[in-house]
Structures are given as C-alpha cells and as structure tokens.
N, C-alpha and C positions, 0 to 999 in steps of 0.2 A: 796763317790765314784763318780768320775768324768764321764762325758758323753764320750763315746768312739768315739771322733771326727775323729781320724785317720782311724778307721775301716769304719766309715760311709762314709768319703770322698773317701776312696779307693773303697768302694762298688759302690758309685755314678760314679766314674771314670771308673770302670770296666763296669758298665751298659751303660754308654755313649759310651765307646769303642765298646761294643758289638752292640749297636744300629748303630753306624757309620759303623761298619763292615758289618752289615746286609744291611744297606742302600747302601753301596758300591757294595755288591754282587748283590742286586736287580738292581742297575743302570747298572752294567756290564752285567747282564742277559738281561736287556731290550736292551742295546746297541748291544749285540750279536744277539738277535732276530731280531732287526731292520736291522743289517748288512746282516743276512741270507735272510730276506725278499727282501731287495734291490738286493742282488745277484741273487735270484730266478727270480725276475722281469727282471733283465738284461739278464739272460740266456734265458728266454721265449721270450724277445724282439729280441735277437740275433737269436734264432731259427726261429722266424717268419720272420725276415728279410732275412733269407736264404731259405725260402720256394721256391722250384723249380718252374720255370715258363715254361710251355710247350705250343708249338703250335702243335696241333694235327689235322690232316686232314684225311678224309676217302672218297675215290672216287671210284665209281664203274668202273671196267675195263672190265667186261664181264657180261654175263647173270646172273651169280651167284657168281662172284668173285669181291672183292673190295681191294683197295690198301690203307693201313694205313701207315701214316708217323708220327713218334713221334720225335719232334725236341725240344731240350732243349735250350730255349732262354736265360735263366738267373736264378738268378741275376749274374752279372759278378764275384762278390766276392765269389760265391759258387764254381766256377772253374770246379768242376766235381762231379759226383756221382759214388760211388763205385758199386752200384747195383740198377737196376730198374727192378721191377717186374710188369708186366701188366696182369690183369685178366679181363675177360669179366664178367660183372655183370648181374644178373638175373632181370626180371621184378619185379613188386611190389606184385605179387600174392604169396599166400602161396602154396607151392608144397609139399604136403604130400601124400604118397602112402596109400590110404585108405584101400586097400586090397592087401598088399604086398604078392608076391608069386614068383614062379619060373620065370614068365615072366618079372616082374619088382619089385625090392626091393627099400627100401628107399635110399640105397646107389646109386642106378641107378638114382633116382630122384635128389639126391644131386649133382651128377657128371654131369648131363645133363645141357646144356646151354639153359636157358629159355629166348630166345630173338631172334632177326632176324639174327644176324651174330655171327660167332665164328672164332677163328684162325684156319688155315688149320691144321687138325690133323697130327701128326707125322712130322711136319715141324718146324724148329727153336726150337726144343726141346719140342713142345707141345705134349700132350698125345692124345689118341684116341678121347677124347671129345672136344679138341680144346679150353679148358678153358683159358690156359695161356702158352706162350712160356717160354723158359729158361730165368732166370734173365741175365741182361747184364749191363756193365758199360756205362756211357755216359758223354761226355765232353761238357761244355757250348759252344754253337755255332754249335754243331753237332746233327745229327738225326739218326734214325734207321727205315728202312722200314719193313713192314710185309704184308703178304697176308692174307685176311680173306675171308670167304665164307659163303653162306647161311646155316643156321642150317636146319636140317631135323627132321621130326617127330620121336619121340622115337619108338623103335621096338615094344613097348607094345601098341602104339596108333593105334589100329586096325581100319581100315577104313579111316584114315587121310592121304591124299596124300601130296606130297611136295607142290603142288600148293595151296592146302587148308591151309597148315601150313603157307606158306609165306603170303597169303592173310590175315590170322589172325594176323600176325605181321607186316603188311605193314606200319602202322603208328607208330610203336614203335621205340624209339631211340636205338642207340647202346651205351651201358653203359660200361665204362672202369674204373677200379680202379688201380691206380698206387701207388705202395709202393716203396719209394725211401730211400736209405740209404747212409750216408757218415760217416765213423767212427762209433760212437755210436749214431749218430743222425738219426732220422727216420721221414719221412713225408708220410702221406697217402692222396692221392688226387683223387677225383672222377670227372669224366668228362662224359657228355652226348652228343653224336654226332647225327646229323640228319641221318636218315636211307637213304643211298645213292640210294637204290632201289626206294624210294619214290621221292626223289629230282630229280632223273634222268628222271622221267616220268612227272615232273611238267612242 
C-alpha cells in the first residue's frame, strides 16, 4: 500500500491557501483600520481648523446697561455659521434649593442667572430670565450687537437689595457660552469677559 502523496500534497496546499487567505484578511483589516484612523484624524484636524474665531466686547453704556458685540472674525474658509446660540454662564458656585417651596423651586434656581449681567429679558428672543437670545446666523466678517443689563436678586432673596447684589458680583466676570453650528458640525466656545461695571470705575 503506497503513501497517499496526492492527498497529503492537496491537504498542504489547502492549508497554505487558507493561511494565505487568513493573512490577506488580517492585512486588509489592518489596512482598513489604519485608513479609518487616518480619516478620523483628518476630520478632527479639519474640524479644529474651522473653529470659529470671535472678537467679543462688552462696554457699559449706562448705570446698569452694557453693549455686547459679537464679531465673527474667521477663519476665512469657514465662510459662515448657520446658527450661533449665546448663553450667559453661571458662576462656579453650586446653586441648590436647600428648602424648595412656593417661594423658590429648584427650577427657579436653574433658570436664574447667577452672575453680574444677563441679556435684556424679552428682547431679541430672550425669555424673562435673560439667559439667552434667539439663535442667529453669522457670516465671517460680520457681527451682531446685543444689550445686556445688571442681574437682580431673586424674588426669594429676602433682604437682598439690588445694590447689595451688585456689590457681591462686582469683581465677577461675565461668562458666555457660544454654541456654533454649520451643517452637521458643532463647536462650543466659552469666553470670560471683564465686568464692565468694574472696569468703568477703574
């Protein structure tokens, strides 16, 4: 009885073919993963290169009113933003209603602007709290003005006058959070501005 050389050779060939196929699949998988990683890095770089650049100024125009200008400076290849939303940020304190009740709920605390300035309520689409005006489009090289005003103590802050409230926030900055969108892209940008009430007295 002879040794089954043909079957052995065929088996070896099949094993080598399977190994080669497996190696090709692994190589293709590695190549695909590398291509995906490179594409992701390029998308992130492209997104970062398009980060909106703003020139934002806030100047006091009256005893309790300030003029905010939001100017989109670039980058030039961004061209425009479909939507810009500006919101006033709170200070760094935790604001929890320890004893919520009819006078003040946690929702009241959350809606209240904890800082020196807010947007003028019911102006440019802002609600009664003055947290944020309505979103708006903006083209590179153009700006948008807004009026802001001193915040006032909450109705539940018994015994706190407007003067006391402003003195408490005299050295605090005005914090803004800008959420910018173009197509499916989104950028969130935080800015801290000097309190114009403080700088005007300097």
